[in-house]
C-alpha positions in Angstrom: 86.6 160.3 37.3 83.6 158.8 35.6 80.4 158.4 37.5 79.7 154.8 38.8 83.4 153.7 39.0 85.1 153.2 42.4 88.0 155.4 43.2 91.6 154.1 43.4 91.4 154.6 47.2 88.3 152.5 47.5 89.8 149.7 45.5 92.9 149.8 47.6 90.9 149.6 50.8 89.0 146.6 49.5 92.3 144.9 48.6 93.7 145.5 52.1 90.5 144.2 53.7 90.6 141.0 51.7 94.2 140.5 52.3 93.7 141.0 56.0 91.0 138.4 56.0 93.3 135.9 54.3 96.0 136.6 56.8 93.6 136.1 59.8 92.5 132.8 58.3 96.1 131.7 57.9 96.9 132.4 61.6 93.7 130.9 62.8 91.8 134.0 63.9 89.1 133.3 61.3 88.0 129.7 60.7 88.0 128.3 57.2 84.4 127.5 56.2 83.8 123.7 56.2 83.7 122.0 52.8 80.2 121.2 51.6 78.9 117.9 52.7 78.5 115.1 50.2 74.8 114.3 49.4 73.6 111.2 51.2 71.1 108.9 49.4 68.6 107.4 51.8 66.7 104.3 50.6 63.2 104.3 52.0 61.7 100.8 51.8 58.0 100.9 51.0 55.9 98.5 53.1 54.7 95.4 51.4 51.0 95.7 50.3 48.6 93.7 52.4 46.7 91.4 50.1 44.0 91.0 52.8 43.3 94.8 53.2 40.9 95.1 50.3 38.5 92.3 51.0 38.6 92.9 54.8 37.5 96.5 54.2 34.6 95.2 52.1 33.5 92.3 54.3 30.8 92.7 57.0 32.0 92.2 60.6 29.8 89.1 60.9 31.5 87.5 57.9 35.0 88.5 59.1 34.1 86.6 62.3 33.0 83.5 60.3 36.1 83.4 58.3 38.4 83.8 61.4 36.6 80.7 62.8 37.2 78.6 59.7 39.4 76.1 61.6 36.8 75.8 64.3 34.1 75.1 61.7 36.2 72.3 60.2 36.7 70.7 63.5 33.1 71.1 64.6 31.7 69.9 61.3 33.8 66.8 61.0 33.1 65.9 64.7 29.4 66.2 64.0 29.6 63.8 61.1 31.7 61.3 63.1 29.3 61.4 66.0 26.4 60.7 63.6 28.2 57.7 62.1 29.2 59.2 58.7 32.9 58.3 59.0 32.9 56.3 55.8 31.0 58.9 53.8 33.6 61.5 54.9 36.5 59.2 54.0 35.1 58.6 50.5 35.3 62.3 49.8 39.1 62.2 50.2 41.0 65.5 50.2 37.8 67.5 49.6 37.1 67.2 53.3 40.6 67.5 54.6 41.0 70.9 56.4 44.6 71.4 55.4 44.4 70.1 51.8 44.7 73.5 50.1 47.5 73.6 47.4 49.5 76.4 45.8 48.3 78.1 42.6 44.7 78.3 43.5 43.7 80.6 40.6 40.6 79.2 38.9 40.3 78.5 35.2 37.5 80.7 33.7 34.7 78.6 32.3 32.0 76.1 33.2 32.3 73.8 36.2 30.4 70.8 37.5 29.7 71.7 41.1 28.6 69.6 44.1 27.7 70.6 47.6 28.7 68.6 50.7 27.1 69.9 53.8 28.5 69.1 57.3 26.3 69.6 60.3 22.5 69.5 60.4 20.8 72.6 59.1 17.6 71.9 61.2 16.6 69.5 63.9 16.0 66.1 62.3 18.3 66.8 59.3 21.3 64.4 58.8 24.7 65.7 59.8 26.1 64.8 56.4 24.5 65.5 53.0 26.1 65.2 49.6 23.9 66.8 47.0 23.6 66.0 43.3 25.9 68.0 41.0 24.9 71.2 39.3 26.6 73.8 37.1 28.7 76.9 38.0 30.5 79.4 35.9 33.7 81.3 36.7 34.7 84.4 34.7 36.9 87.5 35.1 35.5 91.0 35.5 38.4 93.4 35.3 41.0 91.7 37.4 38.6 89.9 39.8 37.3 86.4 39.5 33.5 86.0 39.8 31.6 82.8 40.3 27.9 82.0 40.0 25.8 78.8 40.5 23.7 78.6 37.3 21.1 76.0 38.3 18.9 75.2 41.3 16.5 77.0 43.6 19.4 78.5 45.7 22.2 80.0 43.6 25.3 81.5 45.3 27.1 84.2 43.3 30.0 86.5 44.2 33.6 87.6 43.8 36.8 85.9 44.6 39.3 88.3 46.3 43.0 87.7 46.5 44.2 86.9 50.0 47.2 85.8 52.0 48.4 82.4 51.2 47.4 80.1 48.4 43.7 80.9 48.5 41.0 83.4 47.6 38.2 84.9 49.8 34.7 84.5 48.4 32.1 87.3 49.3 28.7 86.9 47.7 25.0 86.4 48.1 22.3 83.9 47.5 19.7 84.2 44.6 16.4 82.4 45.3 13.7 80.9 43.2 13.1 82.7 39.9 15.2 85.7 40.7 17.1 86.5 37.5 20.0 88.4 39.2 21.6 87.8 42.6 21.7 90.7 45.1 25.0 92.4 45.5 26.9 91.5 48.6 25.7 93.6 51.5 22.3 94.4 50.0 20.6 91.8 52.2 22.8 90.6 55.1 20.5 87.6 55.6 21.7 86.3 52.2 25.4 87.2 52.4 27.9 84.4 52.0 31.6 84.4 52.9 34.1 81.6 52.3 37.5 80.4 51.2 38.4 79.2 47.7 41.3 76.6 47.4 42.7 74.2 45.0 42.8 70.6 46.3 44.0 68.6 43.3 44.7 68.8 39.5 41.8 70.8 38.1 39.9 70.4 41.3 38.9 73.2 43.6 36.7 73.7 46.6 34.7 76.7 48.1 34.3 76.3 51.8 31.6 78.4 53.6 31.9 78.3 57.5 28.7 78.6 59.5 26.4 79.3 56.5 23.4 81.4 57.2 21.0 78.8 55.8 22.1 76.4 58.6 24.7 73.7 59.2 28.3 74.0 60.3 30.3 73.9 57.0 29.3 73.9 53.3 31.9 72.5 51.0 31.4 73.0 47.3 33.5 70.8 44.9 34.2 72.3 41.5 35.5 70.4 38.5 35.9 72.0 35.0 33.4 70.7 32.5 32.1 71.4 29.0 29.9 74.5 28.8 26.4 73.9 30.0 24.0 73.3 27.0 
């Protein structure tokens, strides 16, 4: 017999053993192994991204509070103008001063805008409860995938970013440049100059930027923005 090969007796024993196992399976002494289970495909639905998560993580707590109280600021600001006898002035502004006038497709068009500020609520004692300022120039552009806006003229020049938000609107977070400052501070560098508001479309090629409880006084600042030719 060659080394490494099983003997005839060994082969016979294995055959008897296997045959015995088959017999025991046939009469139920040994259970037949269950067939392999079919693979089950489980679909895991990913949660919808929260469009508010990014700007909310960036905004200061004080500005989050202001934005949450936007409806309150609208009601309070309009009540203040009515109590002071500015009903007709408010009516002449039309949808610009209607709290629920926001429309779908609020994306701004990059370029120059003719901007105008309407202020509701007296900033200081003795100030009128309604002021409509003369127009000035603003500019909207895209940096990466984020809209930015800057007021180009005047002694107080808001500038900041427009963040995507729930609903047909953007959230504005920015700061205020003063006097001869060439560049505005970044949002958060000086909380006393921080600004937070809501950007909406209120008509064909007509937008507004609403700042509730602005830090420079008053109850509600409403900027009207209309596209115009580039500023000379």
